[in-house]
C-alpha positions as CSV (number, residue, x, y, z in Angstrom):
1,M,48.1,6.5,-22.6
2,R,45.9,7.5,-19.7
3,R,43.3,6.9,-22.3
4,V,44.3,2.8,-22.7
5,V,44.8,2.2,-19.3
6,L,41.4,4.3,-18.6
7,A,39.3,1.7,-21.0
8,A,41.4,-1.2,-19.8
9,F,40.2,-0.3,-16.3
10,V,36.8,0.2,-17.2
11,V,36.3,-3.0,-19.5
12,A,37.7,-5.0,-16.5
13,L,34.7,-3.8,-14.2
14,V,32.2,-4.2,-16.8
15,W,33.4,-7.4,-18.0
16,P,32.6,-9.8,-14.7
17,V,29.3,-8.0,-15.1
18,A,28.4,-9.3,-18.3
19,A,30.3,-12.6,-17.6
20,F,29.1,-13.3,-14.2
21,A,25.2,-12.0,-14.5
22,H,22.6,-14.3,-13.5
23,A,20.0,-15.2,-16.3
24,T,16.6,-13.0,-17.1
25,L,13.9,-14.2,-18.1
26,T,12.7,-12.9,-21.8
27,S,9.7,-14.4,-22.5
28,E,7.2,-16.9,-21.2
29,Q,4.2,-18.9,-22.9
30,P,1.5,-19.0,-21.6
31,G,2.2,-15.1,-20.9
32,F,1.4,-13.5,-17.6
33,R,-2.2,-13.3,-17.0
34,Q,-3.0,-14.7,-20.5
35,R,-6.6,-15.7,-20.8
36,F,-7.2,-19.0,-23.3
37,E,-9.9,-19.9,-24.8
38,R,-8.5,-23.4,-25.8
39,A,-5.8,-24.9,-22.9
40,P,-2.2,-24.8,-23.5
41,A,0.1,-27.7,-24.1
42,G,2.9,-26.7,-22.3
43,V,4.9,-23.8,-21.0
44,V,7.8,-22.6,-22.4
45,L,10.5,-20.0,-20.6
46,R,13.3,-18.1,-22.8
47,F,16.1,-16.8,-20.9
48,D,18.6,-14.2,-22.2
49,Q,21.8,-16.7,-21.4
50,G,22.1,-20.6,-20.5
51,A,20.1,-21.7,-17.4
52,D,19.8,-25.2,-15.9
53,A,16.5,-27.1,-15.5
54,L,15.9,-28.1,-12.4
55,P,13.9,-30.8,-10.6
56,N,10.8,-29.3,-10.5
57,S,12.2,-26.2,-12.4
58,I,8.6,-25.7,-13.3
59,V,5.6,-26.5,-11.3
60,V,2.2,-25.2,-12.7
61,Y,-0.8,-25.6,-9.8
62,D,-4.4,-25.4,-10.4
63,A,-6.9,-23.0,-7.9
64,K,-6.7,-26.0,-5.1
65,G,-3.2,-26.5,-5.7
66,K,-3.2,-29.8,-7.7
67,P,0.2,-29.9,-9.7
68,V,-0.7,-30.0,-13.7
69,S,2.2,-30.0,-15.1
70,G,5.0,-32.4,-16.1
71,A,8.8,-32.7,-15.8
72,A,10.7,-29.8,-16.6
73,R,13.5,-29.9,-18.6
74,N,15.7,-28.1,-21.0
75,G,14.8,-27.9,-25.2
76,R,18.0,-27.6,-27.7
77,D,18.8,-24.5,-26.7
78,T,19.9,-24.2,-23.4
79,R,18.0,-21.3,-23.0
80,V,14.9,-22.3,-22.8
81,V,13.0,-24.7,-20.0
82,L,9.8,-26.2,-20.6
83,A,7.6,-28.3,-19.1
84,P,4.3,-30.2,-20.4
85,L,0.8,-29.6,-19.5
86,D,-2.4,-31.9,-18.5
87,R,-5.2,-31.2,-20.3
88,L,-6.7,-28.2,-18.3
89,P,-10.2,-27.3,-17.5
90,R,-11.6,-24.3,-17.2
91,G,-9.7,-22.1,-14.4
92,A,-7.1,-20.1,-13.0
93,Y,-3.4,-21.2,-12.8
94,T,-0.2,-20.3,-11.0
95,V,3.3,-21.2,-12.6
96,R,5.9,-21.1,-10.2
97,W,9.4,-21.8,-11.8
98,H,13.5,-21.6,-10.9
99,A,16.4,-22.1,-12.6
100,M,20.1,-21.9,-12.1
101,S,22.0,-19.7,-14.3
102,S,25.6,-19.6,-15.2
103,D,26.3,-17.5,-12.1
104,S,25.7,-20.7,-10.0
105,H,22.3,-18.6,-8.7
106,V,18.9,-19.7,-8.7
107,V,16.1,-17.3,-10.3
108,S,12.8,-17.8,-9.6
109,G,9.6,-16.6,-10.1
110,V,5.6,-16.7,-10.9
111,Y,3.0,-15.8,-12.7
112,T,-0.5,-16.7,-13.3
113,F,-2.8,-17.5,-16.5
114,G,-6.4,-18.3,-17.1
115,V,-8.3,-21.1,-19.1
116,R,-11.8,-19.8,-20.4
117,M,-11.8,-17.0,-17.3
118,N,-9.6,-13.8,-16.2
119,A,-6.2,-15.2,-14.3
120,P,-5.5,-13.3,-10.7
121,P,-3.0,-11.1,-9.8
122,P,0.6,-12.9,-8.6
123,T,-0.1,-11.8,-5.5
124,E,-3.2,-13.8,-5.3
125,A,-1.5,-16.7,-6.8
126,Y,-1.7,-20.5,-5.4
127,G,0.4,-20.7,-2.2
128,A,0.2,-16.8,-1.2
129,S,-1.0,-16.3,1.9
130,G,-2.2,-12.6,1.5
131,P,-2.0,-10.2,3.5
132,T,-0.5,-11.1,6.9
133,R,-0.3,-9.1,10.4
134,S,3.6,-8.2,9.6
135,E,1.9,-6.2,6.6
136,D,-0.7,-4.9,8.4
137,V,2.0,-3.1,10.9
138,V,4.2,-1.9,7.9
139,R,0.8,-0.7,6.5
140,W,0.4,1.2,9.6
141,L,3.6,2.4,9.9
142,Y,3.2,3.7,6.5
143,F,0.2,5.4,7.6
144,A,2.2,6.9,10.5
145,A,4.7,8.1,8.2
146,L,2.3,9.7,5.7
147,A,0.8,11.8,9.0
148,L,3.8,12.8,9.9
149,L,4.7,14.5,6.1
150,A,1.5,15.6,5.1
151,G,-0.1,16.6,8.4
152,G,3.5,18.3,9.3
153,L,3.3,20.3,5.7
154,G,-0.5,21.1,6.2
155,F,-0.1,22.1,9.5
156,R,3.1,24.5,8.6
157,L,1.3,26.2,6.1
158,L,-2.3,26.0,7.1
159,V,-2.2,26.8,11.0
160,L,1.1,28.6,11.4
161,P,1.6,31.8,10.5
162,R,4.6,32.5,7.8
163,S,7.5,33.9,10.6
164,I,8.1,31.3,13.2
165,P,10.3,31.1,16.1
166,P,13.8,29.1,14.4
167,R,13.6,26.4,17.0
168,L,9.8,25.8,16.2
169,E,10.7,25.7,12.3
170,K,13.5,23.4,12.8
171,R,11.3,20.9,15.0
172,S,9.0,21.0,12.5
173,Y,11.1,20.3,9.3
174,M,12.5,17.4,11.4
175,V,9.3,15.8,12.0
176,T,8.0,16.4,8.1
177,A,11.8,15.0,7.3
178,V,11.5,11.6,9.7
179,G,8.1,11.3,7.9
180,V,9.2,12.0,4.2
181,I,12.1,9.2,4.9
182,A,9.9,6.7,6.6
183,V,7.7,6.5,4.1
184,I,10.3,5.8,1.1
185,H,11.8,3.5,3.4
186,V,8.4,1.4,4.8
187,G,6.9,1.4,1.3
188,I,10.3,-0.4,-0.1
189,A,9.9,-2.7,3.2
190,A,5.8,-3.1,2.1
191,F,6.9,-4.1,-1.5
192,I,9.4,-6.6,-0.6
193,M,7.1,-8.6,2.0
194,R,4.5,-8.5,-0.8
195,S,6.7,-9.9,-3.5
196,E,8.2,-12.6,-0.8
197,D,4.6,-14.0,0.0
198,A,3.9,-13.7,-3.7
199,L,6.8,-15.8,-4.5
200,Q,7.0,-17.8,-1.5
201,L,10.9,-17.3,-1.0
202,P,13.1,-16.7,1.5
203,F,14.9,-13.6,1.6
204,A,18.2,-14.6,0.6
205,R,16.8,-16.2,-2.6
206,L,14.2,-13.4,-3.5
207,L,17.0,-11.0,-4.5
208,Y,17.1,-13.2,-7.5
209,G,13.6,-13.3,-8.0
210,D,11.5,-11.9,-10.9
211,L,9.6,-9.3,-9.5
212,S,8.4,-7.7,-12.8
213,P,5.1,-9.8,-12.4
214,V,4.4,-8.0,-8.9
215,A,5.8,-4.8,-9.9
216,N,3.9,-4.2,-13.3
217,G,1.1,-6.5,-13.3
218,T,-0.8,-5.8,-9.9
219,R,-2.0,-2.6,-8.8
220,F,0.0,-2.7,-5.8
221,G,3.0,-3.1,-7.6
222,Q,2.3,0.1,-10.0
223,A,1.4,2.5,-7.2
224,F,4.5,1.6,-4.8
225,I,6.8,2.5,-8.2
226,A,4.8,5.9,-8.9
227,M,4.6,6.4,-5.0
228,T,8.7,5.7,-3.9
229,L,9.3,8.0,-7.2
230,G,7.0,11.0,-6.5
231,F,8.2,10.8,-2.7
232,T,11.8,10.9,-3.5
233,W,10.7,14.5,-5.3
234,V,8.6,15.4,-2.2
235,A,11.7,15.0,-0.1
236,A,14.1,17.0,-2.9
237,L,11.4,19.7,-2.5
238,L,11.8,19.6,1.1
239,F,14.9,19.9,1.5
240,L,15.3,23.0,-1.0
241,A,12.6,24.9,0.9
242,W,14.5,24.5,4.1
243,L,17.4,25.4,2.3
244,T,16.3,28.6,0.5
245,R,13.2,29.6,2.9
246,R,10.8,29.1,-0.4
247,R,7.1,28.5,0.8
248,A,6.0,28.1,-2.4
249,L,8.7,24.9,-2.7
250,L,6.6,23.7,0.9
251,W,3.2,24.2,-1.1
252,A,4.3,21.8,-3.9
253,A,5.5,19.2,-1.6
254,F,2.1,19.2,0.5
255,G,0.1,19.1,-3.0
256,L,2.2,16.2,-4.5
257,T,2.1,14.7,-1.1
258,L,-1.8,14.5,-0.9
259,V,-1.6,13.6,-4.7
260,L,0.9,10.6,-3.8
261,A,-1.8,9.6,-1.1
262,S,-4.1,8.4,-4.0
263,G,-2.0,5.5,-4.9
264,L,-3.0,3.9,-1.7
265,S,-7.0,4.5,-2.1
266,L,-5.7,2.8,-5.7
267,S,-3.9,-0.3,-4.2
268,G,-6.0,-1.8,-1.4
269,H,-7.5,-4.9,-1.3
270,S,-10.9,-3.6,-0.7
271,T,-10.6,-1.0,-3.5
272,V,-10.1,-3.2,-6.1
273,D,-12.9,-3.0,-8.7
274,S,-14.3,-0.6,-7.4
275,S,-15.8,3.0,-9.0
276,W,-13.6,6.1,-9.0
277,F,-16.0,7.6,-7.0
278,T,-15.4,5.0,-4.1
279,A,-11.7,5.5,-4.4
280,L,-12.1,9.6,-4.4
281,A,-14.0,8.7,-1.1
282,D,-11.4,6.5,0.1
283,W,-8.6,9.4,-1.0
284,L,-10.8,12.2,1.0
285,H,-11.2,9.8,4.2
286,L,-7.1,9.0,4.1
287,S,-6.3,12.5,3.3
288,A,-8.6,13.8,6.0
289,A,-7.3,11.4,8.7
290,V,-3.4,12.2,8.1
291,L,-3.6,15.8,8.1
292,W,-5.9,15.5,11.7
293,V,-3.4,12.6,13.4
294,G,-0.4,14.7,11.8
295,G,-1.8,18.2,13.2
296,L,-1.8,16.6,16.6
297,V,1.5,15.7,16.4
298,Q,2.7,18.6,15.3
299,L,0.5,20.9,18.3
300,A,1.9,18.0,21.1
301,A,5.3,17.3,19.9
302,C,6.6,20.9,18.2
303,V,3.9,23.6,19.1
304,W,4.0,23.4,22.9
305,P,7.7,22.7,23.9
306,T,8.7,25.2,22.0
307,A,6.7,28.2,21.1
308,P,5.8,31.5,23.1
309,P,2.5,31.1,25.0
310,E,0.8,33.4,22.6
311,L,1.6,31.3,19.6
312,R,0.4,28.1,21.5
313,R,-2.8,29.5,21.9
314,E,-2.9,31.5,18.2
315,S,-1.8,27.7,17.1
316,F,-4.7,25.7,19.2
317,L,-7.3,28.1,17.9
318,R,-6.6,27.7,14.4
319,F,-6.4,24.0,14.6
320,A,-9.9,24.0,16.5
321,R,-11.2,25.7,13.7
322,M,-9.4,23.4,11.0
323,A,-10.2,20.0,12.7
324,P,-14.0,20.3,12.4
325,V,-13.7,20.3,8.9
326,L,-11.0,17.2,8.5
327,I,-13.5,15.3,11.1
328,A,-16.8,15.9,9.1
329,V,-14.9,14.7,5.9
330,L,-13.5,11.8,7.7
331,V,-16.8,10.7,9.0
332,A,-19.0,11.5,6.0
333,A,-16.2,9.1,3.6
334,G,-15.9,6.8,6.6
335,V,-19.9,6.1,7.0
336,Y,-20.0,5.8,3.1
337,L,-17.7,3.5,2.4
338,S,-19.1,1.4,5.3
339,I,-22.2,0.9,4.1
340,L,-20.6,0.4,0.7
341,R,-18.3,-2.5,2.0
342,L,-21.1,-4.3,4.3
343,P,-23.8,-5.7,2.6
344,G,-25.6,-6.1,5.8
345,L,-26.1,-4.7,9.1
346,S,-25.2,-8.0,10.8
347,D,-21.7,-7.9,8.9
348,L,-20.4,-5.4,11.8
349,W,-20.6,-8.1,14.5
350,N,-21.1,-11.4,12.2
351,T,-18.0,-10.8,10.2
352,S,-13.7,-10.0,11.0
353,Y,-13.9,-7.2,9.0
354,G,-17.1,-5.9,10.1
355,Q,-15.7,-6.0,13.7
356,V,-12.4,-4.2,13.7
357,L,-14.6,-1.6,11.9
358,L,-16.9,-1.6,14.6
359,V,-13.6,-1.3,17.0
360,K,-12.5,1.5,14.7
361,L,-15.7,3.7,14.8
362,G,-15.7,3.3,18.9
363,L,-12.1,4.8,19.0
364,V,-13.3,7.4,16.3
365,S,-16.0,8.8,18.3
366,F,-13.9,8.4,21.3
367,A,-11.3,10.7,19.8
368,L,-14.5,12.9,18.7
369,A,-15.3,13.3,22.2
370,W,-11.5,14.0,23.1
371,G,-11.8,16.7,20.6
372,A,-15.0,18.2,22.1
373,F,-13.6,18.2,25.4
374,H,-10.7,20.3,23.9
375,H,-12.9,22.8,22.2
376,F,-15.3,23.2,25.0
377,V,-12.6,22.8,28.3
378,V,-9.2,23.5,27.5
379,R,-9.9,26.2,25.1
380,P,-10.9,28.7,27.4
381,R,-7.9,27.5,30.4
382,L,-5.3,27.3,27.8
383,G,-3.4,30.2,29.7
384,R,-4.4,28.8,33.0
385,T,-3.8,24.9,32.7
386,R,0.1,22.9,32.3
387,W,-1.7,19.3,31.1
388,A,-3.0,20.6,28.0
389,G,0.3,18.9,26.2
390,R,-0.2,15.9,27.7
391,S,-3.9,15.8,26.5
392,L,-2.6,16.6,23.0
393,V,-0.6,13.3,23.4
394,G,-3.0,11.3,24.6
395,E,-6.0,12.2,21.6
396,G,-2.6,11.8,19.2
397,A,-2.2,8.4,20.6
398,V,-6.0,7.3,19.9
399,A,-5.3,8.8,16.8
400,M,-2.6,7.1,15.8
401,T,-4.4,3.5,17.2
402,I,-7.4,4.6,14.5
403,L,-4.7,4.5,11.7
404,L,-3.4,1.0,12.8
405,L,-7.2,-0.2,12.5
406,A,-7.7,1.6,8.9
407,A,-4.5,-0.4,7.7
408,I,-6.0,-3.8,8.7
409,L,-9.4,-2.8,6.9
410,V,-7.2,-1.7,4.1
411,N,-5.5,-5.0,3.7
412,A,-8.7,-7.1,4.7
413,E,-11.6,-8.7,2.2
414,P,-14.7,-7.1,3.1
415,P,-17.6,-9.2,3.1
416,A,-19.3,-10.4,0.2
417,A,-22.9,-9.7,-0.7
418,Q,-24.9,-12.9,-0.2
419,P,-27.0,-13.5,-3.1
420,A,-31.1,-14.2,-2.5
421,T,-32.1,-17.9,-2.3
422,S,-34.5,-19.0,-4.6
423,T,-37.2,-19.3,-2.0
424,S,-36.5,-15.9,-1.1
425,R,-37.0,-15.0,-4.7
426,A,-39.8,-17.1,-4.9
427,S,-41.7,-15.5,-1.9
428,S,-41.2,-12.3,-3.2
429,V,-42.6,-12.8,-6.6
430,S,-45.9,-14.6,-5.2
431,S,-46.3,-11.9,-2.7
432,S,-46.0,-8.8,-5.3
433,P,-49.3,-7.3,-6.3
434,S,-48.6,-7.1,-9.7
435,N,-48.4,-10.8,-10.1
436,P,-51.4,-13.1,-10.5
437,P,-52.2,-15.5,-7.5
């Protein structure tokens, strides 16, 4: 009898879900980011259940925002919504669709296709504004959280001794825990904001939006999924390390964190179509930055308030020996990336990308000078000064500002190289000694 009641209860729970689930897009024609040599005649969307076509349920735009589709309607099968297309010339096209499912919810989506050219990702579809200032702030929060996590783990493993006071160990774990939790949640916020911009929907309707083109069809979406799942493993390793006091688990969490950080280097706007060496340089640049910034936070927020004077001095000196290596990697990779992404020196002051980079370089120089001050002035007076902690907080604040500018640059598009003019090409040919006059 109990089994019968349990089965009836399960059926009662599952039935409303099956009966009132909203429609899901199962196939589309033209396909997602499909390239056509011959323009298609129409758009056909098929759902897993009946969906009512609404006015303008399917609207196809060209790259300039001109609608090139006719009125949408249901097919003979109510699960099909279709719309005719004009004769399409060569170009990229954006399909924006929405339909009402049987549970009265409006489902929506967006994707792109191309006629005799490759289609852009849905995050660059017509109507999407691209990265906003809000996204810059969210990406900065992501960088800051990653610094707390990666820098905290690196500092604990590479700088602090194996045995440390319980109060310091507790605070160090707290900072890294805040970092991993923030990385996961801020990453989800970044994905939602990018998807909301691509679909051009209010948040309430975004809950019923088809996010698969963003999640599976863009480098940003693929990196988001891999990093979010990966950082849950980092959180588990960190928790187990805290419970068991096993140092090997901290090393595993640290290594996995650095591997996952490569997702940022592969998903940024400025790294699209870049070589593997450029992506490697970007990853080294980011890794060195978060290890440096996170180490400063550990010194200022964990070591200085809780550690005895001897451990303060030892930690300061060990970090002072590691910091120049991190800064050298940071500067070398940064200079390489700057030369690669700026076609000309004048782009530093003539483009918005170069202007932000110029400010960032100025702050990096200021932070280097501050680090030199710590090395030559603070270090010899560690036992006789009370303001070393405040000075570390100041350098950490400058480093956090550098991360903000880095977030803006990652989302920004570098200036394009200007092709040589026919006049300049002609003059260069005529002045070449290998060509006769």
